[in-house]
C-alpha positions as CSV (number, residue, x, y, z in Angstrom):
1,M,7.5,51.7,45.7
2,T,6.9,54.1,42.8
3,S,10.3,53.6,40.6
4,L,10.0,49.8,41.3
5,T,6.6,50.0,39.7
6,T,7.7,52.1,37.1
7,S,10.8,49.6,36.1
8,L,8.5,46.4,36.2
9,R,6.1,47.8,33.3
10,L,8.5,49.1,31.3
11,L,10.5,46.1,31.7
12,T,7.7,43.8,31.0
13,S,6.4,46.4,27.5
14,A,10.2,46.0,26.4
15,L,9.8,42.3,27.1
16,A,6.2,42.0,25.3
17,M,7.9,43.8,22.4
18,S,10.7,42.0,21.7
19,L,8.7,39.3,21.6
20,A,6.6,40.0,18.8
21,T,9.7,40.9,16.6
22,V,10.2,37.3,16.7
23,P,9.1,35.4,13.4
24,A,6.2,33.4,13.2
25,W,8.4,30.4,11.5
26,A,10.7,30.5,14.5
27,Q,7.3,30.6,16.6
28,Q,6.5,27.0,14.7
29,S,8.0,24.1,15.5
30,A,9.0,21.8,12.6
31,P,6.4,19.4,11.0
32,V,7.1,15.4,12.5
33,P,7.8,14.0,9.0
34,A,5.2,11.0,8.0
35,L,3.7,9.1,5.3
36,G,0.2,10.2,4.9
37,L,-2.1,7.4,3.6
38,E,-5.7,8.2,3.1
39,L,-8.4,6.1,2.1
40,N,-10.9,8.1,-0.5
41,G,-13.4,6.0,-2.2
42,A,-14.5,2.6,-2.4
43,Q,-16.6,2.3,-6.0
44,P,-17.4,-0.9,-7.5
45,S,-16.4,-1.3,-11.0
46,D,-16.5,-4.6,-13.9
47,K,-13.8,-6.3,-12.0
48,G,-14.9,-6.0,-8.5
49,C,-14.5,-3.2,-6.3
50,R,-12.0,-0.2,-6.8
51,L,-10.3,1.6,-3.9
52,T,-8.6,5.0,-4.4
53,F,-6.3,6.5,-2.2
54,V,-5.0,9.8,-1.5
55,V,-1.1,9.3,-0.8
56,S,1.4,11.9,1.4
57,N,5.2,11.4,1.3
58,N,6.3,14.1,4.2
59,L,9.2,11.8,5.3
60,G,11.7,13.8,3.7
61,A,13.1,11.7,0.9
62,D,12.4,9.9,-1.8
63,L,10.8,6.5,-2.2
64,S,11.9,4.6,-4.9
65,K,9.3,1.5,-4.6
66,T,6.2,1.5,-1.9
67,A,3.9,-1.3,-1.3
68,F,1.6,-2.7,1.6
69,E,-0.2,-5.8,2.4
70,I,-3.3,-4.9,3.3
71,A,-6.2,-7.5,4.7
72,L,-9.7,-6.3,3.8
73,F,-12.6,-7.6,6.7
74,N,-15.8,-8.2,4.8
75,E,-19.2,-7.8,7.1
76,A,-18.9,-9.8,9.8
77,G,-15.3,-8.9,10.5
78,V,-13.8,-11.9,9.1
79,V,-10.7,-11.3,7.1
80,D,-12.0,-11.6,3.5
81,R,-8.5,-11.3,1.6
82,L,-4.4,-10.4,2.0
83,T,-3.5,-8.3,-0.8
84,V,0.0,-6.1,-2.0
85,L,-0.7,-3.1,-3.2
86,D,2.0,-1.3,-4.8
87,F,2.4,2.5,-4.7
88,K,5.5,2.8,-6.5
89,D,7.7,5.7,-6.2
90,L,6.7,8.6,-3.9
91,P,8.7,11.9,-4.5
92,A,9.4,13.5,-1.4
93,G,6.5,16.2,-0.7
94,K,4.6,14.7,-3.5
95,T,0.7,13.8,-2.9
96,K,-0.5,11.1,-5.3
97,V,-3.9,9.6,-6.3
98,T,-3.7,5.8,-6.8
99,R,-6.9,3.3,-7.6
100,F,-6.7,-0.1,-7.3
101,D,-9.4,-2.4,-8.8
102,L,-10.1,-5.4,-6.0
103,A,-11.1,-8.4,-8.7
104,G,-14.1,-10.3,-7.3
105,A,-14.4,-7.8,-4.4
106,D,-17.9,-6.1,-3.3
107,C,-17.0,-2.9,-1.8
108,A,-20.6,-2.8,0.0
109,K,-19.5,-5.9,2.1
110,I,-15.7,-4.4,3.0
111,S,-16.3,-3.1,6.6
112,R,-12.4,-2.6,7.3
113,V,-9.4,-2.6,5.3
114,L,-6.1,-2.9,7.6
115,I,-2.5,-2.1,6.4
116,N,-1.3,-5.1,7.8
117,S,2.4,-4.6,6.8
118,A,4.8,-2.2,4.5
119,T,6.4,-4.7,2.5
120,Q,8.4,-2.6,0.3
121,C,9.9,0.9,1.7
122,T,12.9,1.8,-0.5
123,G,14.9,4.9,-0.5
124,A,18.0,7.0,-0.1
125,G,18.5,7.5,3.4
126,V,14.8,5.7,4.4
127,E,15.0,3.4,7.2
128,P,13.3,-0.1,6.0
129,N,10.7,0.3,8.7
130,A,10.2,3.8,8.2
131,C,6.6,3.2,6.6
132,M,4.4,1.8,9.0
133,R,6.5,3.6,11.6
134,K,5.5,6.7,10.6
135,L,2.4,5.9,8.4
136,K,-0.6,8.1,9.3
137,T,-3.9,6.8,8.2
138,V,-7.8,8.0,7.5
139,S,-10.6,7.4,5.5
140,K,-13.2,9.4,3.9
141,T,-15.4,6.3,3.5
142,G,-17.8,3.8,5.9
143,I,-14.7,1.9,5.5
144,A,-12.9,1.4,8.7
145,F,-9.3,1.9,7.7
146,G,-6.0,1.9,10.0
147,V,-2.9,-0.3,10.8
């Protein structure tokens, strides 16, 4: 019984040492392709309300044209307007800050921004619905933001 216990201890030690030599990159799973869209700010401007977005293209391919139709909801939860925001080109692996001035909009009265659809999602090897299907949204403001 002693030799069996000793053999099991040696086997366990050998297994632990072999697992310790596996590189960290091999232990981690690959990142999930995503298009990150963050509502980063909403400030009054001379035109109305300026929305600032941080967008990160982690889809693994360049986007030559990207645009989203958004719905703005007022403080009562009623849709105030629909508009299209053109993010233009988004190179793969790039993070970009973009601002849009919404004429006549009052930032204090916007309660929610909804991504209604992707009106443009174009790039070599990119599925047309990838921008919506792989979209990850977050808000750094008090405004609800999502799909």
